[in-house]
C-alpha positions in Angstrom: -14.3 -13.1 -1.3 -18.4 -13.4 0.5 -18.3 -13.4 4.7 -20.7 -14.9 6.7 -21.8 -13.5 9.9 -20.8 -16.5 11.0 -17.2 -16.6 9.0 -16.5 -13.4 9.6 -12.5 -12.5 11.2 -10.6 -9.7 11.8 -7.4 -9.5 9.5 -4.9 -7.6 11.8 -1.8 -5.9 9.9 0.2 -3.4 9.7 -2.4 -0.7 8.5 -2.0 2.0 11.5 1.9 1.9 10.4 0.8 3.3 6.6 -2.1 5.7 8.2 0.2 7.2 10.9 3.1 7.9 7.8 0.9 8.7 5.6 -0.6 11.9 7.8 2.9 13.1 8.7 2.9 15.6 6.2 0.0 15.1 5.2 -2.0 17.6 1.6 -1.5 18.0 -1.7 0.7 15.4 -4.0 4.3 15.9 -4.4 4.9 17.0 -7.2 1.6 17.9 -8.2 2.1 20.2 -10.7 -0.3 23.9 -10.5 -4.3 24.4 -10.8 -3.1 26.1 -14.2 -1.7 22.4 -15.5 -4.1 20.8 -18.3 -5.5 17.1 -16.3 -6.6 13.6 -17.9 -7.8 10.6 -15.4 -6.9 8.0 -16.8 -7.1 3.2 -15.7 -4.9 2.9 -12.5 -6.4 0.1 -11.0 -9.6 -2.3 -11.8 -10.5 -5.3 -9.6 -13.7 -7.5 -9.8 -15.3 -10.7 -7.9 -17.5 -13.4 -9.0 -19.8 -14.3 -5.7 -21.7 -17.4 -4.6 -24.2 -18.6 -2.6 -24.0 -20.1 0.4 -24.2 -23.3 -2.1 -20.7 -22.4 -3.7 -22.1 -23.3 -6.3 -24.8 -20.7 -7.5 -24.2 -17.2 -9.2 -25.1 -14.1 -6.9 -23.3 -12.2 -9.9 -19.6 -10.0 -9.9 -18.9 -6.5 -8.4 -16.1 -4.1 -9.6 -14.3 -1.9 -7.9 -12.4 1.1 -10.1 -9.5 3.2 -9.2 -8.7 6.2 -11.8 -5.9 8.8 -11.8 -5.4 12.8 -12.2 -2.7 13.6 -14.5 -1.3 16.8 -16.1 0.1 17.4 -18.8 4.3 17.3 -17.1 3.6 13.4 -15.9 2.7 14.0 -12.1 -0.4 12.8 -10.1 -2.5 15.2 -8.8 -5.1 12.7 -7.3 -7.3 9.6 -7.6 -11.3 8.0 -7.2 -13.4 5.3 -6.9 -16.5 3.8 -7.4 -18.6 0.6 -7.6 -19.8 -1.7 -10.3 -22.5 -4.2 -9.6 -23.7 -7.2 -11.6 -26.3 -9.2 -9.6 -27.8 -12.2 -11.2 -30.2 -14.5 -10.7 -32.5 -12.3 -8.8 -29.8 -11.7 -5.7 -29.5 -8.1 -4.7 -26.3 -5.8 -3.8 -25.5 -3.3 -2.0 -22.5 -0.8 -1.8 -22.7 1.0 1.8 -19.3 2.3 2.9 -15.8 2.8 0.7 -12.3 4.7 2.8 -8.6 5.2 1.2 -6.8 4.2 4.4 -6.8 7.5 5.4 -7.3 7.6 8.9 -10.6 9.8 7.8 -13.8 8.2 8.5 -16.2 6.5 6.1 -17.7 7.7 3.9 -21.4 6.9 2.1 -21.2 5.2 -1.2 -24.9 7.1 -1.9 -26.0 10.5 0.1 -28.0 9.1 2.2 -26.8 5.7 1.7 -27.9 3.3 -1.4 -30.3 0.8 -2.0 -30.6 -2.6 -2.6 -29.4 -3.1 -6.0 -31.0 -6.2 -8.3 -30.2 -4.8 -11.8 -26.3 -3.8 -13.3 -25.4 -0.8 -11.8 -22.8 1.4 -11.9 -22.0 4.0 -8.6 -21.1 8.1 -8.9 -17.3 8.0 -9.0 -15.9 9.4 -4.7 -14.6 12.6 -4.4 -11.2 12.9 -5.4 -8.3 12.2 -2.7 -5.2 13.6 -3.0 -3.3 11.4 0.5 -3.0 7.8 -1.2 -2.0 6.4 1.8 -4.0 3.4 0.7 -6.3 1.9 -1.6 -9.6 2.5 -2.4 -11.7 0.4 -0.6 -15.6 -0.6 -0.6 -17.8 -2.7 1.0 -21.7 -3.4 1.3 -23.7 -6.2 1.8 -26.1 -9.1 -0.2 -29.7 -9.4 0.2 -29.6 -12.2 2.0 -27.8 -10.6 5.0 -24.0 -11.4 4.1 -21.5 -8.9 3.8 -18.8 -8.3 0.8 -15.6 -5.8 0.9 -13.3 -4.9 -2.0 -9.9 -2.9 -2.4 -8.3 -2.0 -5.8 -5.0 0.3 -5.9 -2.3 0.7 -3.7 -0.5 3.2 -1.9 2.6 5.3 -1.4 5.4 4.4 -0.4 5.2 5.4 3.7 8.4 6.2 5.3 7.8 4.3 9.0 11.6 4.4 10.5 14.6 6.1 8.4 18.2 5.8 9.3 21.3 7.4 7.8 24.4 8.2 8.0 27.5 11.0 6.6 30.6 9.4 5.3 33.5 10.9 3.9 32.4 8.9 0.9 28.7 10.5 1.4 25.6 9.8 2.5 23.3 7.0 3.5 20.0 6.0 4.0 18.3 3.1 5.3 14.4 2.8 5.0 11.5 1.0 6.5 9.1 1.7 4.7 5.2 0.4 4.5 2.0 0.1 1.6 -1.1 -1.7 0.9 -0.8 -3.1 -2.3 -4.9 -4.1 -2.2 -6.1 -5.3 1.0 -2.3 -7.1 1.4 -0.2 -5.1 3.6 3.6 -4.7 2.6 6.7 -3.5 3.6 10.4 -3.2 2.4 13.9 -1.8 2.5 15.3 1.0 0.7 18.8 2.2 0.9 20.5 4.9 -0.6 23.1 6.4 -1.8 24.1 10.6 -2.1 28.2 10.9 -3.1 30.5 12.7 -2.0 32.9 14.3 -4.1 35.2 11.2 -5.8 33.7 8.6 -2.6 31.8 6.1 -3.4 30.5 2.3 -1.3 29.9 -1.2 -2.3 25.9 -2.7 -1.5 26.8 -5.8 0.5 22.9 -6.8 0.5 19.8 -4.9 2.6 16.9 -6.8 4.2 13.1 -6.8 5.3 12.2 -8.2 8.3 10.5 -8.5 11.3 10.5 -10.3 15.4 7.3 -11.2 16.1 6.4 -12.8 19.5 9.9 -13.7 19.5 9.6 -15.4 16.0 12.6 -13.6 13.1 11.9 -13.8 9.4 13.0 -11.9 6.7 13.9 -11.3 3.5 17.5 -10.3 1.9 18.5 -9.7 -1.7 22.5 -9.8 -2.1 22.7 -6.9 -3.7 26.1 -8.2 -4.8 25.0 -10.7 -7.2 26.7 -11.7 -9.7 29.5 -9.5 -8.5 29.9 -6.7 -6.1 29.4 -3.1 -7.1 31.3 -0.2 -6.7 29.1 2.8 -6.6 30.2 6.3 -7.5 27.1 7.8 -8.7 23.5 7.9 -6.7 22.4 4.4 -6.2 18.8 3.1 -4.7 17.9 -0.4 -4.3 14.6 -2.1 -2.6 13.6 -5.5 -1.2 9.5 -6.2 -1.0 7.5 -8.9 1.2 4.1 -9.4 2.0 3.5 -7.8 6.0 3.1 -10.4 8.4 1.1 -10.4 10.7 1.2 -8.8 14.2 -0.5 -11.6 16.4 -2.0 -10.2 19.3 1.3 -8.7 20.8 2.1 -5.0 20.8 6.8 -6.2 21.8 6.5 -6.5 17.6 9.8 -5.3 16.1 9.7 -4.4 11.8 12.8 -3.6 10.3 15.3 -2.8 7.9 19.4 -2.7 7.2 21.4 -2.0 4.7 25.4 -3.6 4.7 28.1 -1.6 2.6 31.9 -1.5 2.7 33.0 1.9 2.1 36.5 2.8 0.3 38.5 2.8 3.8 37.5 -1.4 3.3 35.0 -1.8 6.3 31.3 -2.5 6.5 29.0 -0.7 7.8 25.6 -1.3 8.5 22.2 0.9 8.5 19.4 -0.3 10.4 15.4 1.2 10.9 13.2 -0.2 13.2 9.5 0.5 14.1 8.4 -1.6 17.2 4.3 -2.1 18.2 
């Protein structure tokens, strides 16, 4: 979407939660193999958008954001890199300015010292490799008429923002409230996990992800008894995901995940993991 100075607006979302969770324990990617392992770059995501002038008709060209992942010979992902591809037409100019990965670090310049306005097809160099994977690659810039653009590609690893666990004779059950960005869309999910004790089991009933924003409650529930309730005697997990609602400018919101299950003694239990802000 082309953004002009008069139509630009700030989109409020839960990016801060994802960044906070990502920076706790930030470092090399979990599961990364040794430096001696062979690596290859593989396609991960590519997003392209065509733009028109203010009349909504005259083409200005196309811009693409592309992300690749670095994969070892054992299948571990050890890094990501991004670039921008410009295809201006009809004499219009396009200039990329900065990019970032939602890691909490400062914006970085696409070109050292700044890019020049491009009026012909142009592809940037790949960005330096990043390893936090806390979010997608966002690149932004401007057109020759002064209006601005931005594009997102790829998605971040799910980050746990809140967790609640309980240990029973039947084993350990955890519910996690998790967040990530899928391209430019903030997402949240509830994840229920079960680690059985010897001879133990649970019967999962449902999981829910929800929020209370400015007094308005919304949620999404997954019925785990469809088509029937199942006794789980081995390691088990289930998730339900939705797009994160807009925070609506208040600091008294609650975002939560719940999981309900039945234990061998017939008791129905619910665990809830939540954050406020």
